[in-house]
C-alpha positions as CSV (number, residue, x, y, z in Angstrom):
1,M,2.0,-6.1,-14.2
2,F,1.6,-3.9,-11.1
3,S,1.0,-5.5,-7.8
4,D,-2.1,-4.4,-5.9
5,N,0.1,-2.9,-3.2
6,L,1.8,-0.7,-5.8
7,A,-1.4,0.0,-7.7
8,E,-3.0,1.2,-4.5
9,Q,-0.4,4.0,-4.1
10,F,-0.8,5.4,-7.7
11,S,-3.7,6.4,-9.9
12,W,-4.0,6.6,-13.7
13,R,-4.4,10.3,-13.9
14,G,-3.1,11.4,-10.5
15,T,-4.9,12.9,-7.5
16,N,-4.0,15.1,-4.6
17,T,-2.8,12.0,-2.7
18,K,-1.6,9.7,-5.5
19,Q,0.9,10.1,-8.2
20,C,0.0,9.8,-11.9
21,I,1.3,6.6,-13.5
22,R,0.0,7.1,-17.0
23,G,3.2,8.7,-18.4
24,C,5.8,6.6,-16.6
25,R,8.3,4.7,-18.8
26,I,7.2,1.3,-17.6
27,T,3.5,2.1,-18.3
28,L,4.4,3.3,-21.8
29,A,6.5,0.1,-22.4
30,I,3.5,-2.0,-21.3
31,R,1.2,0.0,-23.5
32,H,3.5,-0.6,-26.5
33,A,3.6,-4.4,-25.7
34,F,-0.2,-4.4,-25.3
35,K,-0.7,-2.8,-28.7
36,N,1.7,-5.3,-30.4
37,K,0.0,-8.3,-28.8
38,F,-3.6,-7.3,-29.1
39,A,-5.5,-5.5,-31.9
40,L,-7.0,-2.9,-29.6
41,E,-6.8,0.9,-29.4
42,D,-5.2,3.1,-26.8
43,E,-8.6,3.8,-25.3
44,D,-9.0,0.1,-24.6
45,F,-5.6,0.0,-22.8
46,D,-6.6,3.1,-20.8
47,K,-9.9,1.6,-19.7
48,I,-8.4,-1.7,-18.6
49,T,-5.5,-0.1,-16.8
50,Q,-7.6,2.6,-15.1
51,K,-9.8,-0.2,-13.6
52,H,-6.7,-2.0,-12.3
53,F,-5.6,1.0,-10.3
54,Q,-9.2,2.0,-9.4
55,Y,-10.0,-1.4,-7.8
56,A,-6.6,-2.2,-6.3
57,H,-7.7,-1.3,-2.7
58,D,-10.9,-3.4,-3.1
59,R,-8.8,-6.4,-4.2
60,L,-6.4,-6.0,-1.3
61,T,-9.3,-5.7,1.2
62,K,-11.0,-8.8,-0.3
63,C,-7.8,-10.8,-0.1
64,S,-7.1,-9.7,3.4
65,K,-10.5,-10.8,4.5
66,Y,-10.1,-14.1,2.8
67,V,-6.7,-14.8,4.4
68,S,-8.1,-13.7,7.8
69,K,-11.1,-16.0,7.5
70,K,-9.0,-18.9,6.2
71,T,-6.5,-18.5,9.1
72,K,-9.3,-18.4,11.6
73,H,-10.9,-21.5,10.1
74,D,-7.5,-23.3,10.0
75,N,-6.9,-22.4,13.6
76,E,-10.3,-23.8,14.6
77,Q,-9.4,-27.1,12.9
78,L,-6.2,-27.6,14.9
79,P,-6.3,-30.3,17.5
80,P,-6.1,-29.0,21.2
């Protein structure tokens, strides 16, 4: 629901450098939809969502490395 670029700028509980997103209206709406769709508890939603924010930077780094490697490979394949 949140892009990795956005998720990287926030945290679930908030820190000195990142705002808390747990109580935002959009997060509460997503929580409500999650509970209606899946038979899971609030703790399950919290764990899943926390991991999304926690690993956003790692996913962006991995994606960036992949794109860089693919671009380099594609450029090497171009005819002179």
